[in-house]
Phi, psi and omega in degrees: 000127181246174174217138175247125178250120180274111187226027187262352184294162184269350176057044187296326181287347180263006177292148012273001184298331184265012179292330180234358182221128177295147187307314182297340181267000177295133182276144169235120187055039175082003185239118179304140183306317185298333180291331178292331176284312181301314182296324177293320179293323177297316179298331181280355178087020178296135185280315184225137179241125181246123180255117180269116188242159177211276181297125181050042186301330181293343180291344181271350184300330182299333182294324180295329178280317182297328182258007180301130182087349179255313182205148177282111178240126181237150180258132173244129181268135177251099183287350184260010190300332183282335187241344183239140180295187190289359168303331181293325180296318179286328177302314182281353176246015186301323180297330177294321179298334183275358183272348180145202180300144189206133166278143170235117187230143164290143184270347182263048177249152170245116185261114179277330180237099183288352175294346180296335178276323182297325183265035182297151186282179178257020179218163180288140185195162161259145171278141182208160177239123181289129177229139182275150179082183181280135177232122180275064181208179182289136178201190188226131169261142188237155173271183185294343179264000178091007178274146182287128178250347177205135171242116183185179181269135179092092181224157180235128179053046184228162173295139177260147179291142178240000176097016179228132173228150176234122186241127170288163190305318183297309181294322180300316180293320178297319180292320177302315180296318183294321180290318177296324179292325183280333187296124180099349178279159183308128178087356184297332185295341181262002187273141163276157179297332179293332175298321179292320175302313181302320182288346184240021182298335179295339179261352189245157174239089184245134175240184177248131175264110190284137174241160176268156174300145173090004181261342182207147183228135170256124185245132183245336186229160175303322180298320178294322178296312181296322180296315179295317180301319179295319179296319180294321178295318180294329179272000181058039178271000000 
């Protein structure tokens, strides 16, 4: 079982904090966000962790040393990070998807409950949190059997995306093929890897693995980072 961590983005909405530090390496209560993801994956028994880097990529090299002897962590460079959306990160890690079961995670997450990785399911899925009403963010529409029929932005009374997916070997390989096939075609530079998943749902069997509020956080701005840090300090976490 492997894991791919997407860490190549420029984190523009988190400036000025990201002017000298990539977003996943920003500390909260002294701990870089990406380490909360890595530590959770290690507890889940992941064999190899691949970090796809671009912006300030050399800042991640310290992780290979810090985890040396604990877990195999390798760096994959994404040379297209400045001009191509995150489809590029999965494109350069496509061979990893073909090796077997695989987590695909955004690296700029702060995981409060690392048990969410340990209790991973036996089927391919996105992790999600059910939210009521309309949400102008990424989410999932489901059929009556619980399979995902749409991955996209703007959903109502549906599970919302949290930045973690778990793919069994069959689905992982299909997605790798689909992304390589799409790469270079008109409009590909604006695609998220999830857009490619959405276009190939007819070939995939994806469900949602439900999470509770408060176990994982996606942070977009300095204010959100400071707010979470203050809450954690008050809770003595």
